N, C-alpha and C positions, 0 to 999 in steps of 0.2 A: 121576242121574250127571251130567246136563248141568249142573245147578246146581252141583255139586261142582267140576266142570272150570272153570266160569266163575269161581268163587270162587278156585280154585287160581291161575288165571291172573292175577287181580287181586292175588293175594297174592305174586306173583313165582315161581309154579310152572311146571312144564312137563310135559305128558303125553307119554309115548312110545307111539306107536301099536304095534299088535300086529304089523304087517308089517316093523317095523324090526329090523335085525340085532342080535343079542343081544351081538355084540361091540362095538357102539358104547356107549361109556361116557360120552362127555361131549359137550355141544353148546356152541352159543354162549353160551347163558344159563346153564348149569350142568350138573351131573351128571344122566344119563338112566337111569332103572330101567325095565327091559322090562315092558310090561303083561302078558305071557304068564305072568310068574312068579307072577302073583296071579290067574291064570284061576280062575274059579269064585267069586270073591268079588263078581263082578257090577260090577266098576269097573275102570278103568285106574289105573295107578300115576303119581303126581306127585313131583316132586322140587322142593326150594326152591333158588333161585339163590344162588351164592356172594356173600355181602354184600362181600367184598373186591374181587371182580371187578367188581360192579356199581358200587360207589363209586369203584373206580380208573379206570374208563372216564369216569364223571362228573367226576372231579377233573382228569383230563388235559384234558377239554374245557373246564373252567373255567380251568385255567391258561393254556390257549391264548387264550381270551377275554381274560384279564387282560393278557397280554402285548400283544395287538392294542390293547387300550384304551391301555396305556402308550405304545406306539408312536404311537397317534393323538394322545395328549396332547403328547408330545414335538414331534411334526410341527406340531401346531396352535400350540403354544407358540412354537416357532421362527418360525413364519409371522407370528404377532402381533408378536414382537419385531422381524423384518425390517420389517414394516409401520410400526412405530413409528419405527424408524430412518429409513426412507424419508420418513415424515411430518415427522420432524425436520429431516432435510436439505432438503426442499422449503421448510419454513417458514423455516429459517436462510437459504436462498438467496433467498426472497422478501424477507426483512427486510434482508439484505445488499444486495440490488438497490434497495430503497427507499432505504437509507442512500446508495448510490452516487449515485442521482439527486437526493437531497437535496443532495449535494455538487456536483453539476452545476448543480442550480438556483441554489445559493448563488454559484458562479462566475458565472453569467449575471447574477445580481442584482448582483455587484460590478462587473462590466463595465458595466452600465447606470449605476451610481453613478459610475464613472470618467468615462463619457461626458458625464454630467450636471453634475458638480461639479468636475472637474479639467481645467484648460485647460493644454495642453502649452505650454512656453516662457514661462510666467509663474512668478512666485515661488511656490514651494510652500508658503510659510508664510502665505499669505493666509488670514485667518480665515474659514472656511467655515460657513455655518449648518448646524446639525445636520438630518438628514433628519427627515421627519415621524415616524419611528419612534424618533427620540432617538438615532440611531447617528451617530458621527462617522466618516465614511469617509476616513481619512487613511492615507498610507502608513507603513509600518514601525510599524503599531500593531495589536495583537490585538483585533480587532472582536468584540463581544460575540455570542453565538450568535443567529441569526435563524430563525424558524419557516419551514420549507419543506415543504409537503406534510405527511406523516406523520412528518416528523423536523425536525431542526434542523441548521443549518450553521455551523460556526466558520470565519471567513474571516480571511485576512491578505493585505494588499497591499503588495508590495514593488516598488521602482523600480530599474532598472538603473544609473541615475545614482549610486547609492550603492555601486557596484562599480567596480573597475578594468577598463577594457576592453582585452583582450589584443590586439585588432586595431588599436586607434586610439590608446591612450595611448603617450606619448613616454617615453624613458629616465628623466627625473627622477621621474615619478610611479610608474613600474615600481619604481624603487629605493626610493621611500617606502613602496610596498607591502610591501617586504621587511623594512623597519625594525622591524616588529612581532614578527619571528621571531629566534630565537637563531642567527644566522649570522655568519660572519666577513664582512669587507669583500670579501675575494677571492671568496668564494662568492656574495655578492650580485651583484658584477660579472660573474661568469660566467653567472648566471641571466639578468640583464637582457640582456646581449649576445647570449646564445643565443636569448632570446625574439624579439629583434630580427632575428636571422638566420633563424629558423624562418619568420617571416611575411613577409620581404622577397622580392621575386621573383628576386634575383640569387643568385650562387654565391660571392660574396665575403663571407668571415667578418670580424666585428668583431675586435678585439684578443683578447678573451677569449671569444668566441662559438664557434659549431660549425656547420658545413655538412656536406655529403656526406662528406667525407674523414673526419670524426670519427664519424658514424653508421654508415658502412660498415665501420669497423674495430672495431665492438662484437661481443661473441660472437654475438648475434642481430641482425645488421645490418638496417638500414632506410634509407630515403632522407630527407633534409630535405624539410620540407612547401614551403617557398618559396611560401607562400600563407596566406590568412587561417586563423585557428583556427576550427574548425567546432563543436568541443565543449570544455567546460572539461576534460574528461578527457585531451584531446589534450596538455595541459600536462605530463603524465607522461613524454612522449616527448622533451622538451626537456632538454638537458644541464643538470645541476645540480639538477633537480627530482626528489626521491624521493617514495616513497609516504608516509613519515613526515611530511615537510613538507607534502605535498598534504593529507592527512587532519587535520593539526593546525590546519586553518583556512584554508589558502591557497585550497582550493576554495571557500570560502563568500564570498570578497571579491573574486573575478574574474568577468568576463562575456565573452561573445563576441558579444553582440548591442548594437547593430547591427553588421553587417559594413561594410567599406569601401564596397561598392556602394550598400547601403542608405543609409548615411550621406550619401552623395554625392547621391543621387537625391531623398531625401526631407528632408534636413536641411540641404543646402547646404554640407556639410562639404568641405574641400580640404585636401590634405596641406600640412604646413608653413605653413598660414595661421592667423592669429589668429582666434579665434572672435569674432563680433559680440556685442555686448551683448544679453543675453536669449536667446541662442542656446545650444544644448548645447555644453558644453566638455569634450571627452573627457580633458583634462589636469587637471580638477578633480573633486572628489569632493562630492556633494550631502550636506550636513551633516544634512539630515532623513532621508535614506534609508540613510545608511552604517550598517553593523553595528558593534557595539562593538569587534570585532576589528580593523576598518579604522580607527576612531577612534584606537586606541592607536598606530597606525603614523604618524598625522599629526604633523607636527613641533610640538613643544611641549606635546602632550598627555600628561598622566599618568592614573593611576587615578582621582584625584579629579575632573579635568575631564571625563573620559569619563562618569563616574557622574552629574555635574552636567548634561551634555548630554542623556543619556538620560532623566533624571528630567523635565527641561524639555519633551522631545518627547512625554512621556506625556500632556501637558495640551494643547500647541499646537506648531505648527511655527515654526522660526526663519524670520523675514521679512527682516530687515536685519541688517547687520554688527554694529550696536550691540548687538543682543540677544545674539549670540554673545560680544562683548566682555564683557558684563556677567555671562553664565552661566559661560562656561569660563575667564575670567580674561585678564589682559593677555598673559601668556607665550603662552598656547595661541593667543589671537587673532592676535597680531603674527607669530608663527612659521608659522602655517598659512593666513593670509588669501589667499596667492596660490594656494593649491590647494583652496580651498573654494568652492563655489557653492551658490546657493539655487534653481537651475533644475532642473526634472525632465526626465528622458529621456522619449521617447515609447514606451519599452519597459517594460511592467509585468509583474510575475509575481504571479498570484493563486493562493494556495494555499488549499484548502478541504477541510475534513473534515465529512462527513454523518454524522449518527447518528440511528438509529431510536429513537424515544422509549421505546417499550414494552419492547424487548429490549436496547437498548444496542449493538446491532450498529453498526459504523462502517466507512466507507470514505473514502479521500481521493483527491483529484484536484489537479492544478496545470496552470495555463496560462500561456504566455508569450505576451503580447499586444502587438502594435504599434498604437498609436493614431494615426490620421492624419485629423484632422477636415476637412482640406482636400481629401481624397479623396471620390469618390462613395461608397466603401466606407469608413466612418469607423474601422474597425478590422480587424485581420487576426490570426488565430491562427497565431503562428510555430511554436509547439510544444505538444502536449498530452501531459501525464504522466497516464497512466491508473492507477488503483488504487494509489497511493502509500500507504506506511505511515508517513510522517513526519507528525507533528501540525503544524498550522500555527502 
């Protein structure tokens, strides 16, 4: 009997003991038949478990396990995706940082070349020997990319002598500056007089200018500066200058550096005094550093003469008046010779874009630098523009 019970248990059967109630018809594993009903046969009675009940319980367990596996798969997949995103962010940030410091390194390299090869207050057109790397470090020229660390740097050097100084230029040059724009003579006169009123220290306006009385009467009133321009954007507050005129090129051909104080202390500039030969003349435009937009404003210049000057500058700087006469033509030369100079300003703008070689990530910086070789500190960073997006 014991052997039979053992086999029955292994086969999924259950034996009901004789002491169990006859009314108990079912158990956890299946139907129970009382052993007393078969007394005299010498064995207990066993019953087979219901297959539906047995497999139902196993199926529920299996389904639960599968759902747990699905949940774990989703969690692990999301975790891996998040880790990949984090890794990409870290890598991109690393490469962008390397590109940024490539730009910083390129700016420092350009500064070193300026100090080595460019002497302030000498003709900008002196033929300079190329550097050991074969690069011609001249103003107003797109310098080929140079290797810096794990990246390369594309550098451009500009000089503020190629712009109109809003603080130091007198009325005739300010008017020439506006000749390149579609403005009436009345509009030009208003802007010129208003610039003069904005920067002079008194409250007396020019004939067509504006002082506090005008600006206070505006819907959004403000006071007249009566002092030096501190930023180019400040020009938008001057009577007659609107956003369209500013964005259409006026912002590219004006400068606020140096201011009056710096010009007097470091350059010997004096109001209403004629500049000495070889010194910086803020009523003239450097022909080598001027942008094409400003060249078109110069007296006697047309599109052909502008293109000729730009093409010539790509190879070398203008050194003497005879070269300008030969390249630009008689009309352009004779009309503009009183407002053209070949002397550079001590203020340089270096624009650099660094690029990571492997990924192509890029970042740009720009620096406005005052060169003063007579000082114990040969240069001073006037302004630093971080992470710019404009290509040099």
